C-alpha positions in Angstrom: -60.8 -60.0 -170.5 -62.6 -60.3 -173.9 -60.7 -62.3 -176.5 -62.0 -62.9 -180.0 -60.5 -66.4 -180.4 -62.0 -69.0 -178.0 -58.9 -71.1 -178.3 -56.6 -68.2 -177.3 -59.0 -67.3 -174.5 -58.9 -70.8 -173.1 -55.1 -71.0 -173.4 -54.7 -67.8 -171.4 -57.3 -68.9 -168.9 -55.3 -72.1 -168.2 -52.3 -70.0 -167.0 -54.5 -68.5 -164.2 -56.9 -71.3 -163.8 -56.9 -71.3 -160.0 -58.0 -67.7 -159.9 -60.2 -67.5 -163.0 -63.4 -68.4 -164.7 -63.8 -69.1 -168.5 -66.8 -68.6 -170.8 -67.2 -69.2 -174.5 -70.1 -70.0 -176.8 -71.9 -73.2 -176.3 -71.3 -74.3 -179.9 -67.5 -74.2 -179.4 -65.5 -77.3 -178.5 -64.0 -75.5 -175.5 -67.3 -75.0 -173.9 -66.7 -78.3 -172.0 -64.2 -76.3 -169.9 -66.8 -73.8 -168.8 -67.8 -74.2 -165.1 -71.6 -74.2 -165.4 -72.1 -73.5 -161.7 -69.9 -70.4 -161.9 -71.6 -69.3 -165.1 -75.1 -69.6 -163.6 -73.9 -67.6 -160.5 -72.6 -64.9 -162.8 -75.9 -64.7 -164.6 -77.8 -64.5 -161.3 -75.6 -62.1 -159.4 -74.3 -60.1 -162.4 -70.8 -60.3 -160.9 -68.0 -62.9 -160.5 -66.0 -63.9 -157.5 -62.8 -64.9 -159.3 -59.9 -62.6 -159.8 -60.2 -62.9 -163.6 -63.0 -63.6 -166.1 -61.8 -64.7 -169.5 -64.5 -64.7 -172.1 -65.2 -64.4 -175.8 -67.5 -61.8 -177.3 -70.3 -64.4 -176.9 -70.7 -63.7 -173.2 -74.4 -64.3 -172.6 -76.7 -61.9 -174.4 -78.2 -59.3 -172.1 -75.8 -59.9 -169.2 -74.6 -56.8 -167.4 -71.8 -56.8 -164.9 -72.6 -54.7 -161.9 -69.5 -54.8 -159.7 -67.9 -51.7 -158.1 -64.7 -53.8 -157.6 -64.2 -54.4 -161.3 -61.8 -51.7 -162.6 -59.9 -53.4 -165.4 -61.2 -54.5 -168.8 -58.8 -55.8 -171.4 -60.1 -56.3 -175.0 -58.7 -58.1 -178.0 -61.7 -57.7 -180.4 -61.3 -56.5 -183.9 -64.8 -55.2 -184.7 -65.2 -51.8 -183.0 -69.0 -52.2 -182.7 -68.5 -55.5 -180.8 -65.7 -54.0 -178.8 -68.0 -51.2 -177.5 -70.7 -53.7 -176.7 -68.2 -55.8 -174.7 -66.9 -52.8 -172.7 -70.5 -51.8 -172.1 -71.2 -55.0 -170.1 -69.7 -53.2 -167.1 -72.3 -50.9 -165.7 -71.2 -47.7 -163.9 -73.6 -46.9 -161.0 -71.7 -44.0 -159.5 -69.9 -41.9 -162.1 -67.7 -40.2 -159.5 -66.7 -43.2 -157.4 -66.6 -46.0 -160.0 -64.1 -46.2 -162.9 -62.5 -48.6 -165.4 -59.0 -48.9 -166.8 -59.6 -50.0 -170.4 -56.8 -51.7 -172.3 -57.4 -52.3 -176.0 -55.1 -54.3 -178.3 -53.7 -52.1 -181.0 -53.9 -53.0 -184.7 -51.4 -51.9 -187.3 -52.3 -50.5 -190.7 -51.1 -53.8 -192.1 -53.5 -55.7 -190.0 -56.3 -53.4 -191.0 -55.4 -54.0 -194.6 -55.7 -57.7 -194.0 -59.2 -57.1 -192.5 -60.1 -55.1 -195.6 -58.9 -58.0 -197.8 -61.2 -60.3 -195.9 -64.2 -58.0 -196.5 -63.3 -57.7 -200.2 -63.4 -61.5 -200.5 -66.8 -61.6 -198.7 -68.2 -59.0 -201.0 -66.9 -60.4 -204.2 -70.1 -61.8 -205.6 -72.3 -59.0 -204.3 -70.0 -56.3 -205.8 -70.1 -58.1 -209.2 -73.9 -58.2 -209.0 -74.1 -54.6 -208.0 -72.1 -53.6 -211.1 -73.5 -56.1 -213.7 -76.7 -57.6 -214.8 -78.1 -60.9 -213.4 -77.4 -62.5 -216.8 -73.7 -61.6 -216.5 -73.7 -62.8 -212.9 -75.1 -66.2 -214.0 -72.6 -66.5 -216.8 -69.6 -65.8 -214.5 -70.7 -67.5 -211.3 -73.0 -70.3 -212.4 -70.6 -72.9 -211.0 -69.4 -70.8 -208.1 -72.2 -70.0 -205.6 -71.5 -67.3 -203.0 -70.0 -69.0 -200.0 -70.9 -66.1 -197.8 -74.6 -66.0 -198.9 -74.8 -62.3 -199.7 -76.0 -63.5 -203.1 -78.5 -66.4 -203.1 -80.9 -68.1 -205.4 -84.6 -67.9 -204.5 -86.8 -70.6 -206.1 -90.0 -69.5 -207.8 -93.3 -71.3 -208.1 -92.8 -72.0 -211.8 -89.7 -74.1 -211.2 -87.3 -71.2 -212.1 -85.4 -69.0 -209.7 -84.4 -65.4 -209.1 -81.2 -64.0 -207.7 -81.5 -62.4 -204.3 -79.1 -60.1 -202.5 -78.8 -59.7 -198.7 -78.6 -55.9 -199.0 -78.5 -55.3 -195.2 -75.4 -57.5 -194.7 -73.8 -56.1 -197.9 -74.3 -52.5 -196.7 -72.8 -53.5 -193.4 -69.6 -54.9 -195.1 -69.3 -51.7 -197.2 -69.6 -49.6 -194.1 -66.9 -51.6 -192.3 -64.6 -51.4 -195.3 -65.0 -47.6 -195.5 -64.3 -47.3 -191.7 -61.1 -49.3 -192.0 -60.0 -47.0 -194.8 -60.7 -44.0 -192.6 -58.8 -45.5 -189.7 -55.8 -46.1 -191.9 -55.7 -42.5 -192.9 -55.7 -41.2 -189.3 -52.3 -40.0 -188.1 -52.4 -42.3 -185.1 -54.2 -45.1 -186.9 -56.2 -47.5 -184.9 -55.0 -46.2 -181.6 -56.3 -42.7 -182.4 -59.6 -44.2 -183.6 -60.1 -46.0 -180.3 -59.2 -43.0 -178.2 -61.7 -40.8 -180.1 -64.3 -43.6 -180.1 -64.4 -43.5 -176.3 -64.2 -39.7 -176.2 -60.8 -39.7 -174.4 -58.9 -37.5 -176.9 -57.8 -35.0 -174.3 -56.3 -37.7 -172.0 -53.7 -38.8 -174.6 -50.2 -37.6 -173.9 -48.1 -35.8 -176.4 -46.2 -38.1 -178.8 -48.8 -40.8 -178.4 -49.1 -41.4 -182.1 -45.3 -41.6 -182.8 -43.7 -44.9 -183.7 -41.2 -45.8 -180.9 -38.2 -45.7 -183.3 -39.2 -42.3 -184.6 -39.6 -41.0 -181.0 -36.2 -42.4 -180.1 -34.5 -40.8 -183.1 -36.0 -37.4 -182.2 -35.2 -37.7 -178.5 -31.6 -38.7 -179.2 -31.1 -35.9 -181.8 -32.5 -33.3 -179.4 -30.7 -34.5 -176.2 -27.3 -34.9 -178.0 -27.8 -31.5 -179.8 -27.1 -33.1 -183.2 -26.8 -30.9 -186.3 -27.4 -32.3 -189.8 -25.5 -30.2 -192.2 -25.3 -31.8 -195.7 -28.2 -33.2 -197.8 -26.7 -36.6 -197.2 -26.9 -36.2 -193.4 -30.4 -34.8 -193.5 -31.7 -37.6 -195.8 -30.1 -40.3 -193.6 -31.9 -38.7 -190.5 -35.2 -38.5 -192.4 -34.8 -42.2 -193.3 -34.2 -43.0 -189.6 -37.4 -41.0 -188.7 -39.3 -43.2 -191.2 -42.2 -40.8 -191.5 -44.2 -41.7 -194.6 -46.9 -40.2 -196.8 -48.6 -42.6 -199.2 -46.0 -45.2 -198.4 -43.0 -43.0 -199.2 -40.5 -41.6 -196.7 -40.7 -37.8 -196.5 -37.4 -35.9 -196.5 -38.6 -32.2 -196.7 -38.4 -30.5 -193.3 -41.7 -28.8 -194.0 -43.5 -32.1 -194.6 -41.7 -33.7 -191.6 -42.9 -30.9 -189.4 -46.4 -31.1 -190.8 -46.6 -34.8 -189.9 -45.0 -34.2 -186.5 -47.7 -31.7 -185.8 -50.5 -34.0 -186.9 -49.0 -36.7 -184.7 -49.2 -34.3 -181.7 -45.5 -34.4 -180.8 -43.6 -31.4 -179.5 -40.5 -32.1 -181.6 -39.8 -30.1 -184.7 -37.0 -29.8 -187.3 -35.5 -26.4 -187.1 -33.5 -25.3 -190.3 -30.9 -22.7 -189.5 -27.7 -21.1 -190.8 -24.6 -23.0 -189.5 -20.9 -23.5 -190.2 -18.8 -26.7 -190.2 -15.1 -27.0 -191.2 -15.2 -23.5 -192.6 -18.2 -24.2 -194.8 -21.5 -22.5 -194.5 -24.8 -24.4 -194.6 -27.9 -22.2 -194.9 -30.4 -24.8 -193.9 -28.7 -27.2 -191.5 -31.2 -29.1 -189.3 -31.4 -29.5 -185.6 -34.2 -30.8 -183.5 -36.0 -28.4 -181.1 -38.7 -29.2 -178.6 -41.7 -26.8 -178.4 -43.3 -26.1 -175.0 -45.9 -28.7 -174.1 
């Protein structure tokens, strides 16, 4: 189990201490709880005897885990590149006989927005320097050095200095920011991104990208054969579905069906001619389910 926070990793390890081993970076205060003998054995044998291994992403560089009995990997790591590296520690020797069940913690669009905010903060000085002159940068930030060291001052032999930019790290942050934007625009968000990242798109069941409340509303309307006659009834149902585009709930049956198709669900809104209490409704709604 890979966990980003060494503190969370240790707290979980404590619950299964009798059957587990724990590893974190040597610089962390929790390293004192690492069993050095077990750690060395892991490095030597490239496998562990305990039922569980709880570790942070700082599991020893270059270590591969070669163990045909290891079939479950659970990951709570935010950076997709690091996540892939963690999962890749398990080496598959026999593609037909060996396998892994991979469990990845989902991240909401709100959480991804928080991550984007952190990157924006880290890029603040570098973005300003990218868009302005060094003189303007000096004037604005002369009392506020870049805490993330993307922008730094390099001393010259004449006693003056020049402004330097860690372009490689800056480009990395811009790439990660753009990737987060792209993930937020996916119909299934982070979950869809992870599925496609590991090339398992075909293994995802129908409705996988639906919010649970949306799925429940559709299933109930279909199983109970509900019909929504008036505009008020249709709008109330649309609000219950809570399907949004650009943050706004969509109420048009065409837009709802477009989004349901994108989210790979078999449910659709079917507008049809219906009567109720002697009144005719030309576009009453009912929920149908298309063949899977």
